N, C-alpha and C positions, 0 to 999 in steps of 0.2 A: 190417692186413691183410699175407699174405705170399705168395710164388709160389702155391705147394703147395695154397693156395685156388682156384685159377682153374681148375683142371680140367686141369692140363699134367701129362702122364708124367712118368714117373721117370726117364727117359733125359735127357728136354730138362731138369726140373730138375735135374738132376745139372750139365749144361754151363751151367746160371743159376749156379749154386750157385760152381761152380769158378772163372768171371769175377767173383768177388764180391758178386755181388747178390744181397740178402733182399728188399727192399721195394718193389714194384713201383709205377713212378709211377703220379701219376693218368690221364694218358690210357693206360696199360697195363693198369691197374686196370678198366676200363671199355671199353675195345677188347677184351680178347684173349676173354673170355665171350661178347662179343657177336658177333665173329667164329666161336668156334669151335661159338654156335648156328646157323651158316651165315646169317647177316644178312648184308644190305650194311650197308655202314658208311661215312658219311659224318664225316670228323674235323679238326677246326680244332686246328693243333699245327703252333709254330714248334720252330725250332733248339733242341735243348738239352732238350726235354722226354721223350725215351725212345721216340719213336716207330718207329723203326723195330724195336725189339724189339716192340712193340706189336705189328705186323702180322705179324713174321717168326716169333714164338715160335708162337701160332696158326695158320698155316699151317703150320708143320712135324709140329705135333699133326696137323692132319690129313691133311697127305699120308703122315705114318708108318703109317697106316692104310689105306693104300688099292694099289691091282694098282698094279706099277710100265707102263713105258710103252711103249709100240712105238719102234720106228728116225726119227727128226726130230721125234717129239713131244712135248710140254711139258704138265705139269699146274698152273705156275701162271706167269704172266708178271709181271713190277714192269717197270711204266716211269717213265721215269725223268730228268728234263730232261741231267745234265750226267754227263762220264767220273767225275770223282772220285766223287761220287753212290754212281753204281753201282758203282763199286770197293768203296767202304764197305760197301754193302746187300749183295755178294755176302760181302764179310768177316765180318759179320754173319751170313748164312746158314750159313757153314761154323760158323763158330765156335758155334753154338747146336745143331748138324745130328753134331756129332762122336759121338755115341756111339748116332744112328742111321742107318738106310741111306736115306741121300738123296741123288740125283745132282742138284748145281746148276752153272752158269754163266753168267759175264758177256759181253756183247758190246756194243761201243760203236765210236765211227769215232776213223781216229787212229792205227790198228794194222792187220796184217795182219789181211784176211779168214780165209785158207786155218785156221788154226787154230781158228777158231774155229768156222767149215764141220764140222769135226773130231771137236769135242767136242760139237757136236750129232748127228751123225749115229747113235748109239746111242738119242736121246732126252735128257731130263732132266726132271726133277717141280719145279724152278725156276728161269727163266732168270730173269735181269735184264739191262733191254735199253736204250740211249737207240734216239730211235725210226726217225732214219735208216738207221741199219748197222740196225736190225730190219725196216725195210720194205723193204732190199738185198737182206738174208737170203732173207726171203721171197717174194720177186718170182723170186728164183734156185730158187726150193722146197726151200731146204735147211733148212725149218723148217716143222710143221704143228700147228694148233691145234683140229684137230679134240676131242683130249679134253681141251681145256682147262677147269679145275674154279674157278679164283681169277683174277682180273686185280686187280692191282694199278695205279692212278695217283697215282704219287707225286710231292711239290712241285707240285701241278697249279696253282699260282698261277703258280710258275714258267714250267711247261710253256706257260701262256697268255702270257705277257710277253715268253718269246720268240717268240713267233709258231709253237708247235708244234700251232695250232688243225686244222689239214688234214690234219697227219702223225697225230693222235690221232684224226680222225673217219676216215681210211684205217684204221688198225689196228682199233679197234673193229669194224669191218667185215668184217675176216679173221677173227674170234673167232665163238664160236657161241653162240646165245643164250642158252640155258641155262646161266648160269654166275654166281657169287658175287662182285660187287664192291667196291674201298675205294677211295677214294678219300680221300686227304691234302693238306691247302691248309696256308696260315698263316694264310688268312681266307676265310670264305664271302661274297668279292662277289660282286657281280648277273652279273659274268662268269661265275666259280665254279658257280653254283646254275644258271645257263644249259646250263653245259654240266652238270651231273650231273643233266639231268633228259632225259637221251638217255644214260643211262650207271648212273644207282645206280635200283633199284627199290623202296620202300619201307623206306630207308635209317633207321638207327640215327643220329641227329645227336650228336657229342660235343663238346666246347668244352672246352681247356684251358688254363690260363695256363702260360709257360713258365718252368722253375723257376728260368733263368738272368737272369731282366731284373725282379727284385725289388730294392726301391730299396736293400737290403743290401748285394747285388752288385757294381753297379758303381756308380762314381765318375765324370761326364761334366765334360768343358772342354774349350771354344773357344778356340782362340788364334787371334785375330786379327790379320793378314795381310796383305800383299801378294804379290802372285802369283810374281813375281821373287826375292822372299824364300822362299819355302815349303823349295824343299830346304837352305838354310842355317840356316832356324828348327828344321829338324825333325832336321839333324846336331848341331844344339847339343841340344838335346832328350835323344836318343839319348846324348849323352857326358853331359850332364850328370848327368841321371836313372838313368845307368848301367844302361840298360835290355838285358838280354841277350837277349830272345826277343819280339821284335814285330810283327803281324801289319800290315801299310799297304794299304789300298786305294785304289787312282786308280777314275776314271773308263773309261780306254780301254786298250789294249793298248798302243800306243805308250804311253802318259803312264809304263805300268807298267815298261819296258823304260829309257824316260830316266833314270826312278828311280833303279832299278837299278844303273846307270853309274854318276850323280852320287854315289850313296853309294858304289861300290866307291872311287871316286875318294877319297871322304876317309875312308877305310879301314873302313869298316864293311861285315864280308863279307854279300852279298845277295844274292838271287834273286827270280826273278820267277816270275809262274804264268800263262796267260791261256790260250784256245782259240787260240793260233797257234804252243803249243810242241807238240814231240810227248808222245805217253802218258809214254814212256817219261822224258823230261826234268820232267813235273811228278810224277812217283812219284816221283823224286832229288830232285827241289826240297824236298817235302813231307816227306820221311822226314831230308832232311837238316838241315831247322827241328827237327822236331819232337827230333831227337839232338841240337842244339845247334849242327853242324856250321857251322849257319846262323844269322847275327845277325836278319837281318832278312826276310821273305818277302812279298814285294809281290803283291797279287793284285788281280785286278776281281772285281765281280761273281761275273757267269758261273760262273770257273772259282773259286771258291771253294765252290761247293756242293760239301759233303762233308767238306771240312776239319775236322778233331773231334779238340780238343786239350784235355785235360779240366784243366791248369793255365797255360793261357795268361795272363799278366798284365797284358800291353796290346795292345790296340787301336788307332792310328792311322787315319783319314779324312784322308787327305792333299787327296784331292778328296771334297766331299760326293756324295750319292748325289742323283740326279733324283726319285727312288723313295723316297718317305719311310719305307716297310715296310721298305728294304732297309737302312736306316740301324739297325731293329732289330736285322736278322737276319744285320749284322755286327760291333756290338758284343754280339751272344748269345754269343762265340765267345769272351769273357771274362769272369772273373766266376761261375765254372762249382763245379761240386764243395764249396758251401758257401764260398768263397775269395772274397777282394776282386778287383776287376779295375778296369780303368783303360780308358776308352775317349778318346782324345784327337782333334780332330778342327782342321786347319789350314783356314779359312775366310776365302774374298777378300770383299769389298764387293760383287762379280757374282754370289756366295754367296749371297747374303743370302735371297733368297725360297727358296733351296732350305731353307735354317736354318730360318726361318719356319715350313716345312710342318714340321718335323719335329719343332721345339718345338710345335706344335699337335696333333700326332700322338700326344709321350708326352705333354704337357699338363703340361709343365717349361719353366721358362727356363734353359735350360745356362750354368752358371758361364763367364764369361771371364774369362783372362787375358790383360793384354798385355806381351813380354816386351821389358826397356831391347834395344833396340837395332835391334828390331824391329816399332817401331810405325809400322803403316800410314800412308800418304799416302789413300789414299781408305779412307776413317772406315766401320769396319761400322755400321749404322743399328741402332736400339736396336730388342731385339725387345719384344713383345707377345702375351702370346695372345689371341687370335679373331680377330688381325690378318688378311685375306685378301690374300694374296701378289699381285702381278699377273704374267704370263707371266714364265717364266725365258729369260735369251739359248739361244738353239738352241745345245745341246750336240751333241758328235759321237757321234752314236749308236752301239748295236753292233750290229755288221754278222755273222750269225750265219757260222758253221764248220761248212760241210758236210759234209767228213768227220768232225766230231761228231755228226753226227747233226741239225745243222740247219739245216733248209730253206727254211724261211719268213719274209719279213722282216711277218706281220700284226702290227700291234700292238694291244694291248686298254689298256681304262679302265683310269689309275693307280687301287691302294688307296682303301679309306673307311676312315677311322683307328679305331682299335681301342681307343683308349687307356689301350694301357699307360704305365705310370709311372717315369719312372727319378731317380734324383739328379739334382741341381741346385743351385746358387747362384747369389748376385747376382755381376754383373763386378767386378772388381779388377786392379788392376798389381801385377806383380810380377818379380823380378828372379832367377826363380827358372827 
């Protein structure tokens, strides 16, 4: 199958071709025709599946044939959980709309609101937004939805996990009842289906396996280590293995800052990206990392949404996530475009329950390596698939950033295992 069989116009196909794409991914080949027919769509698709183009391309096709909007009006609203993801989607819209007359803009917190108000004055065909800033603009009567045709809720699972449910419900109440709805989520959990009941009408359901989470793509390794030795071990691994581009995940913003400082003292140029950073700082950090000016980018899970690097060789879990699905999202940023990827996790004994949940989710026991000189005093228990973990120690939770449009502290249920399979081997000791 090729893109020219999906019902897209020559102008859009030209933009697709100019970006080097010839064959649609599974999510694109299924979603594009369904959206073009006007169906509501509920799609389970994770990072790396090409889902953004899966809804962007047909939306552009539909809007290119319609009438222009009036002042402050919007024809398509795309709602996303984070600034980075919003910026990425807006970039995708601009890329594929270069040969058609479509007006689009993006709004999110953390930056001045007046320039965003000015861009909305004449109306736009596509508005990409985070919840908090969108609500602020609507309450100030700077945006209208009376002519809205399409509503997209992207990363719906992350929206719920971040406590956006009340904001989502409030925004839906702003919208006209007659509209096309598109919901994209990593999984179809009970919470997602509950949300969909009040949003989607007789949807076409689509579920695809992410292209970047195959057995061949990602090698996974666990390094057992005591907490106080994590930073030193990480430094050794970076130097010994000559890693030149590493994305590192921490559980908290404070932890990201602390690790960045520690790496800098060891001569490793690193920058942090998280919710407390200004948008300009986050954009610069990501650009410097992509360009190779910064060797290490340290990120929290929330801030990492929207980070898209095709040839990222290595991802490190400095802290394991307390939600197993987040592990899948994290390591899914390596091993793309047919290249091999490496996912390294530094795991302490008190993170064993998190490790156990992850291994049961991906249905594999991950290879372990103990580094000479970093043997943990507190042993990491042996893994066994099917083990029911006891409740983990309480970890510092993420506090939503109001300026980024993150208002509610409501929490949702954890995801159910989806059976993704990854590479893993038995434990062994090494001095590498």
